[in-house]
C-alpha positions as CSV (number, residue, x, y, z in Angstrom):
1,M,106.9,148.5,183.9
2,N,108.3,152.0,184.6
3,F,105.0,153.5,183.3
4,L,103.0,151.2,185.5
5,D,105.1,152.0,188.5
6,K,104.8,155.8,187.9
7,H,101.1,155.8,187.2
8,F,100.0,153.5,190.0
9,G,102.8,154.1,192.5
10,L,103.7,150.5,192.9
11,T,107.0,151.2,194.7
12,E,105.3,153.7,196.9
13,H,102.7,151.2,197.9
14,K,105.3,148.4,198.3
15,T,103.8,146.2,195.7
16,S,104.7,144.8,192.3
17,V,103.0,144.1,188.9
18,K,103.0,140.3,189.7
19,T,101.3,140.9,193.1
20,E,98.7,143.2,191.6
21,V,97.8,140.8,188.9
22,I,97.4,137.9,191.4
23,A,95.2,140.2,193.5
24,G,93.1,141.2,190.5
25,I,92.6,137.5,189.6
26,T,91.6,136.7,193.2
27,T,89.1,139.5,193.4
28,F,87.6,138.5,190.1
29,L,87.1,134.9,191.1
30,T,85.3,136.0,194.3
31,M,82.8,138.2,192.4
32,A,82.5,136.6,189.0
33,Y,79.2,135.0,190.1
34,I,77.5,138.3,189.2
35,I,78.1,137.4,185.5
36,F,75.6,134.5,186.0
37,V,73.3,136.0,188.7
38,N,72.7,139.4,187.2
39,P,71.3,138.3,183.8
40,S,69.3,135.6,185.6
41,I,67.5,138.2,187.8
42,L,67.1,141.0,185.3
43,S,65.8,138.7,182.6
44,E,62.8,138.0,184.8
45,A,61.9,141.7,184.3
46,G,61.6,141.0,180.6
47,M,65.1,142.0,179.5
48,D,67.1,140.1,177.0
49,Y,69.4,137.6,178.8
50,G,72.3,137.9,176.4
51,A,72.1,141.7,176.2
52,V,72.1,141.9,180.1
53,F,75.1,139.5,180.2
54,V,77.1,141.8,177.9
55,A,75.9,144.9,179.8
56,T,77.0,143.3,183.1
57,C,80.5,142.6,181.9
58,V,81.0,145.9,180.2
59,A,79.6,148.0,183.0
60,A,81.8,146.2,185.5
61,A,84.8,146.7,183.3
62,I,84.1,150.4,182.9
63,G,83.6,150.8,186.7
64,C,86.8,148.9,187.4
65,L,88.8,150.9,184.8
66,I,87.7,154.3,186.2
67,M,88.3,153.2,189.8
68,G,91.8,151.8,188.8
69,L,93.1,154.3,186.4
70,W,91.6,157.5,187.9
71,A,91.0,156.9,191.6
72,N,93.9,154.4,191.8
73,Y,92.2,152.0,194.3
74,P,92.2,148.2,194.2
75,I,88.4,148.2,194.4
76,A,86.3,146.4,191.8
77,Q,82.9,147.3,190.7
78,A,79.9,145.5,189.1
79,P,76.1,145.6,189.2
80,G,75.1,145.3,192.9
81,M,73.3,142.5,194.5
82,G,70.1,143.5,196.1
83,L,69.6,146.5,193.8
84,N,69.2,144.2,190.8
85,A,66.6,142.2,192.8
86,F,64.8,145.4,193.7
87,F,64.9,146.5,190.1
88,T,63.2,143.3,188.9
89,Y,60.9,142.2,191.8
90,G,60.2,145.6,193.3
91,V,60.1,148.2,190.5
92,V,59.1,146.1,187.4
93,L,57.1,143.1,188.7
94,G,55.9,144.8,191.9
95,M,55.1,148.4,190.9
96,G,54.3,147.6,187.3
97,Y,56.9,149.9,185.6
98,T,58.6,148.9,182.4
99,W,62.2,147.9,182.7
100,E,63.1,150.8,180.4
101,A,61.7,153.2,183.0
102,A,63.5,151.3,185.8
103,L,66.8,151.8,183.8
104,G,65.9,155.5,183.7
105,A,65.6,155.6,187.5
106,V,69.0,153.9,187.8
107,F,70.5,156.6,185.5
108,F,69.0,159.4,187.5
109,S,70.2,157.9,190.8
110,G,73.7,157.7,189.3
111,L,73.5,161.3,188.2
112,C,72.3,162.4,191.7
113,F,75.2,160.4,193.2
114,F,77.6,162.1,190.8
115,L,76.4,165.6,191.7
116,L,76.5,164.8,195.4
117,S,80.1,163.7,195.0
118,V,81.0,166.8,192.9
119,F,79.5,169.3,195.4
120,K,80.8,167.2,198.4
121,I,77.3,166.8,200.0
122,R,77.8,163.1,200.4
123,E,79.5,163.4,203.8
124,W,76.6,165.5,205.2
125,I,74.1,162.9,204.0
126,I,76.1,159.9,205.3
127,N,76.5,161.6,208.7
128,S,72.8,162.5,208.9
129,I,71.4,159.0,208.6
130,P,71.4,157.2,212.0
131,L,73.5,154.1,212.3
132,S,70.6,152.0,213.3
133,L,68.7,152.8,210.1
134,R,71.8,151.9,208.0
135,L,72.1,148.6,209.8
136,G,68.4,147.8,209.4
137,I,68.5,148.6,205.7
138,A,71.6,146.5,205.1
139,A,70.0,143.5,206.9
140,G,66.7,144.1,205.1
141,I,68.4,143.8,201.7
142,G,69.9,140.5,202.8
143,L,66.5,139.2,204.0
144,F,65.0,140.4,200.7
145,L,67.6,138.4,198.7
146,A,66.9,135.4,200.9
147,M,63.2,135.5,200.2
148,I,63.9,135.8,196.4
149,A,66.3,132.9,196.5
150,M,64.0,130.6,198.4
151,K,61.0,131.6,196.2
152,N,62.9,131.0,192.9
153,A,64.1,127.6,194.2
154,G,60.6,126.6,195.4
155,I,61.7,126.3,199.0
156,V,58.9,128.7,200.0
157,V,55.6,129.0,198.1
158,A,52.5,131.1,198.2
159,N,49.7,130.1,200.5
160,D,46.2,131.6,200.8
161,A,45.9,131.1,204.5
162,T,49.5,131.9,205.7
163,F,50.8,133.9,202.7
164,V,53.9,131.8,202.5
165,A,54.6,128.1,203.3
166,L,57.3,125.5,202.9
167,G,57.6,124.1,199.4
168,N,58.3,120.6,198.3
169,L,61.9,120.0,199.3
170,S,62.0,116.7,197.3
171,E,61.9,118.7,194.1
172,P,65.3,118.9,192.3
173,A,65.4,122.7,192.2
174,A,65.0,123.0,196.0
175,L,67.5,120.3,196.7
176,Y,70.1,121.8,194.3
177,A,69.6,125.3,195.8
178,L,70.1,124.0,199.3
179,L,73.1,121.9,198.4
180,G,74.7,124.9,196.6
181,F,74.1,127.1,199.7
182,F,75.7,124.4,202.0
183,V,78.7,124.0,199.7
184,I,79.3,127.8,199.3
185,T,79.0,128.4,203.0
186,A,81.4,125.6,203.9
187,L,84.0,126.7,201.2
188,S,83.8,130.3,202.4
189,Y,84.4,129.2,206.0
190,L,87.5,127.3,204.7
191,N,88.7,130.4,203.0
192,V,88.6,128.9,199.5
193,T,89.0,131.5,196.8
194,G,86.0,131.8,194.5
195,A,83.8,129.8,196.8
196,V,80.6,131.3,195.4
197,M,81.5,130.7,191.8
198,I,82.7,127.2,192.6
199,G,79.3,126.5,194.2
200,I,77.4,127.9,191.2
201,L,79.4,126.0,188.6
202,G,79.4,122.8,190.7
203,I,75.6,122.7,191.0
204,T,75.4,123.5,187.3
205,I,77.7,120.6,186.4
206,A,76.0,118.2,188.8
207,S,72.4,119.0,187.6
208,T,73.5,118.8,183.9
209,L,75.1,115.3,184.4
210,L,72.0,114.1,186.2
211,G,69.7,115.4,183.5
212,H,68.1,118.3,185.3
213,N,69.7,121.0,183.3
214,E,70.8,121.6,179.6
215,Y,74.3,122.5,178.7
216,G,74.4,125.3,176.1
217,G,78.2,125.4,175.4
218,L,81.3,127.1,176.7
219,M,82.4,129.9,174.4
220,S,81.1,132.0,171.5
221,M,81.2,135.6,170.2
222,P,79.4,138.0,172.6
223,P,75.6,138.3,172.2
224,S,74.2,141.5,170.8
225,I,73.7,144.3,173.4
226,A,71.2,146.0,171.0
227,P,68.0,145.0,172.9
228,T,69.0,147.0,176.0
229,F,71.6,149.5,174.7
230,M,70.3,153.1,175.3
231,A,66.8,151.7,175.9
232,M,66.3,153.6,179.2
233,D,63.1,155.6,179.4
234,L,64.2,158.9,181.1
235,M,60.8,160.5,180.9
236,G,59.1,157.5,182.4
237,A,61.5,157.6,185.3
238,L,60.3,161.1,186.1
239,D,56.9,159.9,187.2
240,V,56.2,161.3,190.7
241,A,55.8,157.8,192.2
242,M,59.2,156.9,190.8
243,L,60.9,159.4,193.0
244,S,61.0,157.0,195.9
245,V,62.5,154.4,193.6
246,I,65.3,156.8,192.5
247,F,65.9,157.6,196.1
248,A,66.1,153.9,197.1
249,F,68.6,153.2,194.3
250,L,70.6,156.3,195.4
251,F,70.4,155.7,199.1
252,V,71.5,152.1,199.0
253,D,74.3,152.8,196.5
254,L,75.6,155.7,198.5
255,F,75.9,153.8,201.8
256,D,76.9,150.6,200.2
257,T,79.7,152.3,198.3
258,S,80.9,154.5,201.2
259,G,80.9,151.5,203.6
260,T,82.7,149.3,201.1
261,L,85.3,151.9,200.3
262,V,86.2,152.6,203.9
263,G,86.1,148.9,204.8
264,V,88.4,147.8,202.0
265,A,90.7,150.8,202.5
266,H,91.0,150.0,206.2
267,R,91.9,146.3,205.4
268,G,94.5,147.4,202.9
269,K,95.9,150.2,205.2
270,L,95.1,152.8,202.6
271,L,93.6,155.4,205.0
272,D,95.6,158.5,205.8
273,K,96.9,159.4,209.3
274,D,93.5,161.0,210.1
275,G,91.7,157.8,209.2
276,K,90.2,159.3,206.1
277,L,90.3,157.9,202.6
278,P,92.4,160.0,200.1
279,R,90.7,160.6,196.7
280,L,87.3,159.7,198.2
281,G,85.7,162.0,195.7
282,R,87.3,160.3,192.8
283,A,86.2,156.9,194.1
284,M,82.6,158.1,194.6
285,M,82.5,159.6,191.1
286,A,83.9,156.4,189.6
287,D,81.0,154.5,191.2
288,S,78.3,157.0,190.0
289,T,79.8,157.3,186.5
290,A,79.7,153.5,186.2
291,S,76.1,153.4,187.3
292,M,75.1,155.9,184.6
293,A,77.1,154.0,182.0
294,G,75.5,150.7,183.2
295,A,72.0,152.1,182.8
296,A,72.8,153.2,179.3
297,L,74.1,149.7,178.5
298,G,71.2,148.0,180.1
299,T,71.9,146.9,183.7
300,S,71.0,147.9,187.2
301,T,73.1,150.0,189.6
302,T,76.8,149.4,189.5
303,T,78.6,149.6,192.8
304,S,81.8,148.8,194.7
305,Y,82.2,145.2,195.8
306,I,83.2,144.2,199.3
307,E,84.7,141.1,197.7
308,S,87.6,143.4,196.8
309,T,89.0,142.6,200.2
310,A,90.0,139.2,198.8
311,G,92.4,141.0,196.4
312,I,93.6,143.2,199.2
313,A,94.4,140.1,201.3
314,S,96.4,138.8,198.3
315,G,98.5,142.0,198.3
316,G,96.6,144.3,196.0
317,R,97.3,147.9,196.9
318,T,96.8,150.0,193.8
319,G,94.4,150.6,190.9
320,L,96.3,148.0,188.8
321,T,94.4,145.4,190.7
322,A,91.1,146.9,189.5
323,V,92.4,147.2,185.9
324,V,93.2,143.4,185.9
325,V,89.6,142.7,187.1
326,A,88.3,144.9,184.2
327,V,90.3,142.9,181.7
328,L,88.9,139.6,183.1
329,F,85.3,140.9,182.8
330,L,85.9,141.8,179.2
331,I,87.4,138.3,178.5
332,S,84.2,136.9,180.1
333,L,82.2,138.3,177.3
334,F,83.2,135.3,175.2
335,F,81.7,132.8,177.8
336,A,78.0,133.7,177.1
337,P,76.9,130.1,176.4
338,L,78.2,129.0,179.8
339,A,76.4,131.9,181.5
340,G,73.2,130.9,179.7
341,S,73.6,127.3,181.0
342,I,73.4,128.4,184.7
343,P,70.0,127.5,186.1
344,A,68.1,129.6,188.6
345,F,68.5,127.1,191.3
346,A,72.3,127.2,191.0
347,T,72.3,130.9,191.6
348,A,69.7,130.6,194.4
349,G,72.4,129.2,196.8
350,A,74.6,132.2,196.0
351,L,71.8,134.6,196.8
352,L,71.2,132.9,200.1
353,Y,74.9,133.1,201.0
354,V,75.0,136.8,200.2
355,A,71.9,137.2,202.3
356,V,73.8,135.7,205.3
357,L,76.6,138.2,204.9
358,M,74.3,141.2,204.7
359,A,72.0,140.1,207.5
360,G,75.1,140.0,209.8
361,S,74.7,143.8,210.3
362,L,71.9,143.0,212.8
363,A,74.6,142.0,215.2
364,H,75.8,145.6,215.5
365,A,72.4,147.1,216.3
366,N,71.8,148.5,219.8
367,W,69.2,146.0,221.0
368,E,69.3,147.5,224.6
369,D,67.6,150.7,223.3
370,P,64.1,149.9,221.9
371,T,64.0,153.3,220.2
372,D,66.9,152.2,218.1
373,A,66.1,148.5,217.9
374,A,62.5,148.8,216.7
375,P,63.2,150.8,213.5
376,V,66.0,148.4,212.7
377,L,63.5,145.5,212.9
378,I,60.8,147.4,211.0
379,A,63.2,148.3,208.1
380,A,64.7,144.8,208.0
381,L,61.4,142.9,208.0
382,A,59.5,145.3,205.7
383,M,61.8,144.7,202.7
384,P,61.2,141.0,202.3
385,L,57.5,141.1,203.4
386,T,56.6,144.0,201.1
387,F,59.1,142.7,198.4
388,S,60.4,146.2,198.1
389,I,63.6,147.9,199.3
390,A,62.0,151.3,198.8
391,E,59.1,150.5,201.1
392,G,61.4,149.1,203.8
393,I,63.6,152.3,203.7
394,A,60.4,154.5,204.0
395,L,58.9,152.5,206.9
396,G,62.3,152.6,208.7
397,F,62.5,156.4,208.5
398,I,58.9,156.9,209.6
399,S,59.2,154.5,212.5
400,Y,62.5,156.0,213.6
401,A,61.1,159.5,213.6
402,A,57.8,158.6,215.2
403,I,59.3,156.4,218.0
404,K,62.0,158.9,218.9
405,T,59.5,161.8,219.0
406,L,57.0,159.9,221.2
407,S,59.7,158.7,223.5
408,G,60.8,162.3,224.2
409,R,64.1,161.7,222.3
410,F,63.4,164.4,219.7
411,K,67.0,165.6,220.1
412,D,68.1,162.4,218.4
413,L,66.5,163.5,215.2
414,N,68.2,165.7,212.6
415,P,66.6,167.8,209.8
416,A,67.4,165.2,207.1
417,V,65.6,162.4,209.0
418,I,62.6,164.6,209.9
419,I,62.2,165.8,206.3
420,L,62.6,162.3,204.8
421,A,60.2,160.8,207.3
422,L,57.5,163.4,206.5
423,L,58.0,163.0,202.8
424,F,57.6,159.2,203.1
425,A,54.5,159.7,205.2
426,V,52.9,162.0,202.7
427,K,53.7,159.5,200.0
428,F,51.9,156.7,201.8
429,L,48.9,158.8,202.8
430,F,48.2,160.7,199.6
431,L,50.2,159.4,196.7
432,D,49.8,155.6,196.9
């Protein structure tokens, strides 16, 4: 106990081992749905379900251990929602790249993130991107997830005349997905810990009892990670057209991580007297290192989870909370049969709920100024309609730069936005 107190500063942060353990369990319960959702999404890219399940748990554990032991923050990490969907539906199924090349892009984005953290360039980048674009991109990712969830559940279907149309809501998959979404939303409103996981498992149990799903068992030895381990294609990821993909992975992870870190730290009163986050560099490097490790293991970008606020609310104040989460992810390796029994319609409700949370950023946009509001809407709508986070980011930058320039608001632009907008325009005009 003295060692734990000395390493994590438990007394200094006015916490205890018991409190940190409870906080770690709470955080894990709120984010454990990723164990089921991530393999479900990435397996559609052709990846082995069991191997991705193992990679998800191990990558999350690595990220949590680095964040806890080195950065000493109660912030958990795991493969990020939105980026895993972009990996499958945007890069592999949409652009036609192999999942091995997509893993290579994830690795390079993690490497770039690491270098930006080492050379302390991240603050300049974060401050250079207008708030309106950040809000539009966050909302767009949410709408992208919503589209995927409704498509997978058959709530929306393809239509030659209107592109999309309402599916058959009398089908079991659609009914289960909607019911799961309703249950998760209600439980979250009631502040029930683990609401998302309860919803997923509840729909799985109900559909199994009613004969609409097969139960594969509860526990076993972990599946082999061999099908995805070190399978990333680094050379394939260096294709010119993949640069926008690497940028998209990097951009979303950078802002997602920075926003999560500051938000969680503010909730836990971990900011210093100047309102800054101590050891920010370590936290950023923990995130980027976990992304590179995850790519090597066989999963999409690993990032910090906003669900860590649940552990903060339970009293978690140090990295011991994150270490507890890491241990629980490793224990989860032995529940592969249960993960394999989770049907896609059970995770669809979870995706829809995450979409609600992310789309909420639209409320903070400046709708009174059309030069800010228009790029927000373009970025947010482009992601689900083009089925690509990268295209949404690109169109957001181009529209922001063009509208500000034509409105005589050129002073609102900075070099980073101008350069990126021009690069994206060149890509659309000459490289697509």
